[in-house]
C-alpha positions in Angstrom: 0.0 0.0 0.0 2.3 2.8 -1.2 2.1 6.5 -0.3 0.0 7.6 -3.2 -2.6 5.3 -4.5 -3.7 5.3 -8.1 -7.5 5.4 -8.9 -7.2 1.7 -9.8 -5.5 0.8 -6.5 -8.2 2.8 -4.6 -11.0 0.9 -6.4 -9.3 -2.4 -5.5 -8.9 -1.3 -1.9 -12.6 -0.4 -1.8 -13.4 -4.0 -3.0 -11.2 -5.5 -0.2 -12.9 -3.3 2.4 -16.4 -4.3 1.1 -15.4 -7.9 1.2 -14.4 -7.6 4.9 -17.7 -6.0 5.7 -19.6 -8.8 3.9 -17.7 -11.4 5.9 -18.3 -9.4 9.2 -14.5 -9.6 9.7 -14.1 -6.8 12.2 -10.3 -7.4 12.5 -9.8 -6.9 8.8 -12.2 -3.9 8.7 -10.3 -2.2 11.4 -7.0 -3.0 9.8 -7.8 -0.8 6.8 -8.0 2.2 9.1 -4.9 4.3 10.0 -4.1 3.8 13.7 -5.6 7.2 14.5 -8.3 6.9 11.7 -11.9 7.8 12.3 -15.3 6.4 11.6 -18.0 9.0 11.7 -21.4 7.3 12.1 -24.5 8.9 10.6 -26.4 8.4 13.9 -25.6 10.0 17.2 -26.2 13.0 19.5 -23.7 15.3 17.7 -24.8 17.2 14.5 -22.3 15.2 12.4 -23.0 11.9 14.1 -20.9 9.9 16.5 -17.1 9.9 15.8 -15.1 6.8 16.7 -11.3 7.4 16.7 -8.5 4.8 16.6 -8.6 1.1 16.2 -10.1 0.3 19.7 -13.1 2.6 19.4 -13.8 1.5 15.8 -13.5 -2.2 16.7 -15.8 -1.8 19.6 -18.5 -0.1 17.5 -18.5 -2.8 14.8 -18.3 -5.7 17.4 -21.4 -4.2 19.1 -23.1 -3.8 15.7 -22.6 -7.4 14.7 -23.5 -8.6 18.2 -26.9 -6.8 17.9 -27.9 -8.1 14.5 -29.2 -11.5 13.4 -28.1 -10.6 9.9 -26.8 -7.5 8.1 -25.6 -7.0 4.5 -24.5 -4.1 2.3 -25.1 -4.2 -1.4 -22.8 -1.9 -3.4 -24.6 0.4 -5.7 -21.8 2.7 -7.0 -18.3 3.8 -6.2 -16.3 6.9 -7.3 -12.7 8.0 -6.7 -11.4 11.6 -6.8 -7.9 12.1 -5.6 -7.6 11.0 -2.0 -11.4 10.7 -1.6 -13.7 7.8 -2.5 -17.5 7.7 -2.4 -19.5 4.5 -2.2 -23.3 4.2 -2.4 -24.9 1.2 -0.8 -28.1 -0.5 0.3 -28.0 -1.9 3.8 -30.5 -4.4 5.1 -30.5 -5.7 8.6 -32.5 -7.7 11.1 -31.7 -6.9 14.7 -31.9 -9.5 17.4 -35.0 -7.7 18.7 -36.7 -8.5 15.4 -36.6 -4.9 14.1 -35.8 -4.7 10.4 -33.7 -1.9 9.0 -33.5 -0.8 5.4 -31.2 2.0 4.6 -29.6 3.7 1.5 -26.3 5.2 2.3 -23.1 6.9 1.2 -19.7 6.5 2.7 -17.1 9.3 2.1 -13.6 7.9 2.5 -10.5 9.9 2.9 -7.3 7.9 2.3 -3.7 8.5 3.1 -0.8 6.2 2.5 -3.1 3.3 1.6 -5.2 3.6 4.8 -8.5 5.0 5.7 -8.0 8.3 7.5 -11.7 8.9 7.8 -14.9 7.1 6.8 -17.9 9.4 7.1 -21.3 7.7 6.7 -24.6 9.2 5.6 -27.9 7.3 5.5 -31.5 7.6 4.2 -34.0 5.4 6.0 -36.2 3.4 3.6 -39.9 3.0 4.4 
């Protein structure tokens, strides 16, 4: 993962990241983030959502997410790369252990540096 990624390398990295999410492989997911990288969730008390910084906080968030769901999947709809930014559109469907069903359309805005995620900022639209 060199210092500056080409557009093709960024698209390949996005595929790897998507595959880790599909496998629910939290260790791999977290490994794509820089050590001080940030995941900014669309949901939370702050106007811009809840921010999780560093591997431990990001790992804890996704461990809790998968522990609370019977099943969850993301279907990629589109991806674009512009410089150090990438944009992915997706459709997420989940069934929580409580039985609640979730159906969301979303966009992730990634900022990359030296082949790692510096920031993953998530935006959602609730379907239904």
